Structures are given as C-alpha cells and as structure tokens.
C-alpha positions in Angstrom: 4.1 32.4 -25.1 3.1 35.0 -23.0 -0.1 34.3 -21.6 -0.6 37.1 -18.8 -3.4 39.8 -20.7 -2.3 42.4 -19.1 1.0 44.2 -20.6 4.0 45.1 -18.6 7.9 46.0 -18.8 9.4 42.3 -19.8 12.0 40.4 -17.5 13.9 40.4 -20.5 14.9 44.2 -21.0 18.2 45.9 -20.5 20.0 48.2 -18.4 23.8 49.9 -18.6 25.5 52.1 -16.1 28.4 53.9 -16.5 30.5 54.6 -13.4 34.1 57.0 -12.9 35.8 55.7 -9.3 38.3 57.8 -8.0 40.5 57.3 -5.0 43.6 56.4 -2.6 45.0 53.5 -0.9 48.3 52.4 1.1 49.8 49.1 0.2 52.2 47.0 2.4 54.3 44.1 1.2 54.0 40.8 2.0 55.5 39.5 5.5 59.3 38.8 4.7 59.1 40.0 1.5 60.8 42.4 -0.5 58.8 45.1 -1.7 58.1 48.1 -0.4 55.3 50.3 0.6 53.8 52.7 -1.1 50.7 54.8 -1.8 48.6 55.4 -4.7 45.8 57.3 -6.4 43.5 55.1 -8.2 40.8 56.0 -10.7 39.1 54.1 -13.8 35.9 53.5 -15.5 33.2 51.0 -14.8 31.0 49.7 -17.4 27.9 47.4 -16.3 24.3 46.0 -16.7 22.2 43.7 -17.3 20.6 41.3 -20.3 18.1 38.4 -21.1 16.5 37.0 -18.0 18.9 36.5 -15.2 22.4 37.9 -17.5 24.8 40.7 -16.2 28.4 42.0 -17.3 30.5 44.4 -16.8 34.1 45.8 -17.9 36.4 48.3 -16.5 39.9 50.5 -16.7 41.4 51.2 -13.4 45.0 52.6 -12.5 46.8 53.5 -10.1 49.4 56.3 -10.0 52.4 55.9 -7.4 52.6 58.7 -4.9 56.1 57.6 -3.4 59.6 57.3 -5.9 59.5 53.8 -4.7 56.3 52.2 -5.7 55.4 51.4 -9.0 52.4 52.5 -11.0 49.9 50.3 -12.4 47.0 49.8 -15.1 44.5 47.1 -16.0 41.7 45.7 -18.4 39.1 43.7 -17.1 35.7 42.4 -18.5 33.1 39.6 -17.2 30.0 38.1 -17.7 27.2 35.5 -16.2 24.2 34.3 -15.8 22.2 33.3 -12.7 18.7 31.6 -12.7 16.1 30.2 -10.8 15.3 27.0 -11.8 12.8 26.7 -9.5 11.5 28.1 -5.6 14.7 27.0 -3.9 17.2 26.0 -6.7 19.3 28.4 -8.8 22.3 28.1 -11.4 24.5 30.2 -12.2 27.7 31.0 -14.2 30.4 33.7 -14.5 33.1 34.4 -16.9 35.8 36.8 -16.3 39.2 38.0 -17.8 41.7 40.9 -17.1 44.9 42.0 -18.4 47.2 44.2 -16.2 50.7 45.9 -16.1 53.0 46.6 -13.4 55.9 49.8 -14.0 59.1 50.0 -12.9 61.1 49.1 -10.6 60.2 45.4 -11.5 58.1 45.5 -14.5 55.5 43.2 -14.4 52.4 41.9 -17.0 50.0 39.5 -16.8 46.5 38.3 -18.3 44.2 35.5 -17.6 41.1 34.5 -17.7 38.3 32.5 -15.3 35.0 30.8 -15.0 33.0 30.1 -12.2 29.9 27.8 -12.5 27.4 27.7 -9.1 24.8 26.1 -7.8 22.5 27.7 -5.4 19.6 26.4 -2.8 18.0 28.8 -0.8 15.9 28.1 2.4 13.8 31.3 3.5 17.0 33.0 5.3 19.7 30.0 4.5 21.5 30.4 1.4 23.7 27.5 0.2 25.9 27.8 -2.4 28.5 25.6 -4.4 30.6 26.7 -7.0 33.7 25.3 -9.2 36.9 27.7 -10.3 39.3 27.3 -13.5 41.3 29.7 -14.6 44.3 30.2 -17.5 46.7 32.6 -17.5 50.3 33.6 -18.5 53.1 36.1 -16.7 55.8 37.8 -17.3 58.5 39.5 -14.9 61.3 41.8 -16.0 64.3 40.0 -13.3 67.4 42.9 -13.2 71.0 40.9 -12.9 73.9 43.0 -11.8 77.0 41.9 -13.2 80.4 44.3 -13.1 83.0 44.9 -16.0 86.5 46.3 -16.2 87.1 48.9 -18.2 90.0 51.2 -19.1 88.2 53.7 -16.5 88.1 50.9 -13.7 85.3 48.4 -12.7 81.7 49.5 -13.3 78.1 48.0 -12.5 75.9 47.1 -14.9 72.3 46.6 -15.1 70.5 44.6 -17.5 66.8 43.2 -17.4 65.5 39.9 -18.6 62.0 38.7 -19.4 60.9 35.4 -17.8 57.6 34.6 -18.8 55.5 32.1 -16.6 52.3 29.6 -17.9 49.7 30.2 -14.7 46.7 27.8 -14.0 44.7 26.8 -11.3 41.5 25.0 -10.5 39.5 24.4 -7.5 35.9 24.6 -5.9 34.1 26.3 -2.6 31.0 25.9 -0.6 29.6 28.5 1.3 26.8 28.9 3.3 25.1 32.2 4.3 22.1 33.0 6.7 20.1 35.8 7.0 19.3 37.3 10.6 17.8 40.6 9.7 20.3 43.0 8.7 22.6 40.8 10.3 24.2 37.8 7.8 26.6 35.8 9.5 28.4 33.0 6.0 31.0 30.5 6.4 33.3 29.1 3.7 35.5 26.2 2.8 37.7 26.3 -0.4 40.4 24.3 -2.0 43.1 24.9 -5.5 45.1 22.7 -7.3 47.9 24.8 -9.3 51.3 24.8 -10.3 52.9 25.7 -7.2 50.6 23.4 -4.8 47.9 23.2 -3.2 45.6 26.1 -1.0 42.7 24.9 1.6 41.0 28.1 2.9 38.4 28.6 5.5 36.2 32.0 5.8 34.1 33.4 8.3 32.8 36.6 7.8 29.9 38.8 8.8 27.6 41.5 7.2 26.0 44.0 8.6 23.5 45.4 6.0 21.3 48.1 7.1 19.3 51.0 4.7 22.1 53.2 3.9 24.7 50.3 2.8 26.6 47.5 3.7 29.4 46.7 6.4 31.1 43.7 6.3 34.2 41.8 8.4 36.1 38.3 7.3 38.8 36.2 8.8 40.4 33.5 7.1 43.2 30.7 7.5 45.2 29.9 4.2 47.2 26.4 3.8 49.4 27.2 1.3 52.5 26.0 -0.6 54.5 28.3 1.5 53.2 27.7 4.6 50.0 28.9 6.8 48.8 32.4 6.2 45.9 34.1 8.7 44.0 36.9 7.1 41.4 39.9 8.2 39.8 42.5 6.3 36.9 45.1 7.0 34.7 47.0 4.0 31.7 49.6 4.1 29.9 50.4 1.5 27.7 53.2 1.9 25.6 55.1 -0.5 25.8 58.4 -0.2 23.8 59.9 -2.7 21.2 59.3 -5.6 24.3 58.7 -7.6 27.2 58.3 -5.4 28.6 55.5 -3.2 31.3 55.7 -0.5 34.0 53.0 -0.5 36.4 51.7 2.2 38.3 49.1 3.2 41.7 47.5 4.6 43.5 44.8 6.4 45.6 41.7 5.6 44.2 40.3 2.3 45.1 36.6 0.8 47.2 34.8 -1.7 46.0 34.2 -5.4 46.7 30.8 -6.2 46.0 31.4 -9.9 48.9 34.7 -9.8 51.2 33.2 -7.1 50.9 36.3 -5.0 51.4 36.0 -1.5 49.1 37.3 1.2 49.7 41.5 1.5 48.6 44.2 3.7 47.0 47.3 2.8 43.7 50.1 3.1 42.0 52.1 0.9 39.0 54.7 0.4 37.1 56.1 -2.6 34.1 57.2 -4.5 32.0 55.9 -7.0 29.8 58.0 -8.9 27.3 57.4 -11.7 27.7 59.4 -15.2 25.1 57.7 -17.1 22.3 55.0 -17.7 21.2 53.8 -20.6 18.5 51.6 -21.2 15.5 52.2 -18.8 14.4 49.2 -17.4 10.9 49.3 -15.7 11.0 49.1 -12.0 8.5 45.8 -12.2 8.3 43.5 -14.7 6.7 40.2 -15.4 6.2 37.5 -17.7 4.2 34.0 -18.0 5.9 31.2 -19.7 4.6 27.5 -20.4 7.8 25.5 -19.0 6.3 22.1 -18.0 3.7 24.1 -16.7 2.7 27.6 -16.0 6.0 29.9 -14.6 5.8 33.3 -13.4 9.0 35.5 -13.9 9.0 38.6 -11.5 11.4 40.8 -11.9 11.6 43.8 -9.6 14.4 46.7 -9.6 15.5 48.8 -6.3 19.3 48.6 -6.3 19.2 49.4 -2.4 17.0 47.0 -1.1 19.4 44.2 0.7 16.9 41.6 0.8 13.8 41.5 -1.6 10.6 38.4 -1.2 7.9 37.8 -3.5 4.6 36.9 -1.2 1.5 36.2 -2.7 -1.3 33.6 -4.0 0.8 31.5 -5.8 3.4 31.1 -2.8 0.5 30.4 -0.1 1.1 34.1 0.9 4.7 32.4 2.1 7.2 34.7 1.9 10.1 33.2 -1.1 13.3 34.8 -1.5 14.5 36.6 -4.7 17.9 36.4 -6.4 20.1 39.8 -6.8 21.4 40.0 -10.1 23.1 43.8 -10.2 20.3 46.0 -9.3 17.4 43.7 -10.1 15.8 40.7 -8.1 14.5 37.9 -9.5 12.4 34.7 -9.1 10.6 32.4 -11.3 7.7 30.7 -9.7 4.7 28.0 -10.9 1.5 29.7 -11.2 -2.1 28.4 -11.9 -4.9 30.0 -14.4 -7.1 32.6 -12.6 -6.8 35.9 -10.1 -3.8 35.9 -8.6 -3.1 38.9 -5.6 0.7 39.5 -4.6 3.5 42.1 -3.5 6.8 42.1 -1.9 8.7 42.4 1.3 11.5 45.0 1.1 13.7 44.7 3.7 11.1 43.2 5.6 8.6 46.0 4.9 5.5 45.6 2.5 6.0 47.0 -1.4 3.8 47.3 -4.5 5.3 49.2 -7.2 2.6 51.7 -8.3 3.2 50.5 -11.8 2.3 47.2 -10.8 -0.8 45.6 -12.8 -4.4 45.8 -11.3 -4.1 47.9 -8.0 -6.1 46.9 -5.1 -7.1 47.3 -2.1 -6.4 44.4 0.5 -8.8 43.7 3.6 -6.5 45.5 5.8 -6.3 48.2 3.7 -3.5 48.0 1.7 -1.9 47.8 -2.1 -1.9 44.9 -3.6 -1.0 43.7 -7.5 -3.6 41.4 -9.2 -3.0 39.6 -12.3 -5.1 37.6 -14.6 -4.1 34.2 -16.2 -5.3 32.9 -19.3 -6.0 28.7 -19.4 -3.0 27.7 -21.7 -3.3 27.1 -25.2 -4.2 23.8 -26.3 -3.9 22.7 -29.2 -6.8 21.5 -31.6 -7.9 17.8 -32.1 -7.3 17.1 -35.3 -7.4 13.1 -34.9 -9.8 11.5 -38.0 
C-alpha cells in the first residue's frame, strides 16, 4: 500500500541500455602448455538494465577475430539476471543466474555451454561490507582431438589427420567469503574461495585493492590458487575510466586464474577497449521512493547515479547517521523503517551532500542547504466490526 501523500517516481521503474564494445587483446598460453600467443580484434553488443526492486539483467553477443595465423577465432553468447535486495539497514540478500555458450575455431575446435547460480548474503557496517556467497555450475564441452596416422599407398606413405570430437560433462560447486573496507577512495578487500569439481578441489585466497576516484576505477588483485595440478600464483590489474557522457575506456592485463567449472588453467594476457552506449530505453527518474507496509512502515529509496562510487542516505529516519545504499546497476537502493509524520532527508554521494532537484518537499535547512521532505500518513486500520 502506498502511503506517501506525495507523487513521484516508483522504485519499480525499468531501464535498459544497449552498448557497443570494441577493443583488442593479446593472450599468452598457460605456463607449460601447448598453446601459442595470439592477438585478437574483439567486438560485440551488450544489453542490460534493471527491473523491479533490486532486479537486474544483462545479455551479450561477443566475438574475437584472430589476427595471427596460429590463433583461433571465437564467439560467445551469454545472458544473466539477478536480484539484490536489502532486508534491513545492515543485511541484504542476492541471487545471480548466468548462462553462456561459446565456440573456438581452428586449429583446435572447442565448444562449451554452461549455467551457474550464485546466492549471496551481505552485511554492511559503516564502511565495511561482508559478503558470503555460494556457487553451483553445470555444463558440457566438446573438443576436437586431431589424430595423425601414416598409411601406405601405391605412391608411398601418406600422412592423414582425422578429428575426433570428445565430449565432457562439466560441474563445480563451492562458496566464498569476502570482506571489503571503504577508506575514502580506497577499498581493500580480502576473499577466500573453495570449489569442488571432477578434476579435484580448488582453494584460492585473494587480496585486492580498488582506487575509486571521481573519473573511474583502478584495481589490482593478487591470488594464490591451490589446484589439482599444483599451486598457481596470479596477479591482474585494470582500469575503467569514463571518457564521455556515453563512452568508457577499459584496460586490464596480467596472469589470470584457472576456472574450476571449465577446467581451464591459469593463463596471461592483456587487452584494452572502449564501451559506447548506443541507446537507452525506459527512462528512470533520478529519485524514486515508495512507502510499504511490511510488519511496519518501510521507506524504499532508489537514487540513479551511474558515476557514483558510494552513496549514503541521511535523514531523520536514520537519526542523521549515514546509511550506505546498495548499488544495483546504475541505481542505488536502500530500505529503511520509518514512522508517520514529516521527515527530512538527503544523500551523500562520494562524500558530498546531494539532493536531486526532483526530490519531494525541497526546503532549506538551518545551515542554508537544501533537503528533501516527505509526509507519511498513519497506516490505514481495519474497521472494528466486533458485535
């Protein structure tokens, strides 16, 4: 039941964007492997957006054209959706489901398709975020094995090559625990993961650091993997910089870890590219609010700010303490208990006070700043019909 007497954008609004990704990459084979280094021109289209309260989705078609004779071109289709919903000021629940099918061409044709699900439980305490998650994946793969044999003919011995498809079932399950601490623009994090798969168990420890200035994100992460084939040490770094209103530059490189589900070993590489937004559908208001009855009155807020690194809500219903909002694509969300009456509030966006111009009940506070105001009615009570 909507109890706020003011009109405004609804939290359930939907938005979808279409983006073009273009770039190039250079891949290195696994240490001790039989592969070769290859250079690729990459490109594809991505479609993504949000729906409902805390729902999001994405789909993409991507491909890489090998620029070296020995390289193998590839193509991929993937899609996923998920939900991330705060259940209190400090606790959130999430679920992500994702599927992918891809193929790799000559000289060693390979195809695979898989789906995975990842439930999560999150805890937020001030600038500290703790995430506990599960992992389950199923799939299938097929690789063409080339066999060479010699056959005697009347013209002498001749060499023949024949390809035999070999199919394999894929599966993996496991879980992870991660802790991240927000220290201004810095966000160090520590994670431990464990997986079980047909080839054996995997355990990995990760230590990462993100730098989140206003222009973008820089990250670096090191990890130690204990795999069925031995220990692997990996290190990656990347940067994401918004270069315009509709374009973003991305670059990353290093030695990447193995994949327990696909049974792929650690390998190295680097790449760079640009993502260009082509279109945006279903406009979402900058600020959406809704008041719900769920054992009490709940204020659901949604602030659209794709460039923000951290958003906090502050108001009389938080005792003027900053409460972190959870990112959901380009939208930041929070659900907070509220009481009937007039309430003033606003936001801290990357540490700066901010109130959208479309916010309800704009007034000046005692320091000359702007704040939003909402009036919440008493919940409707059922009529007493006792005889």
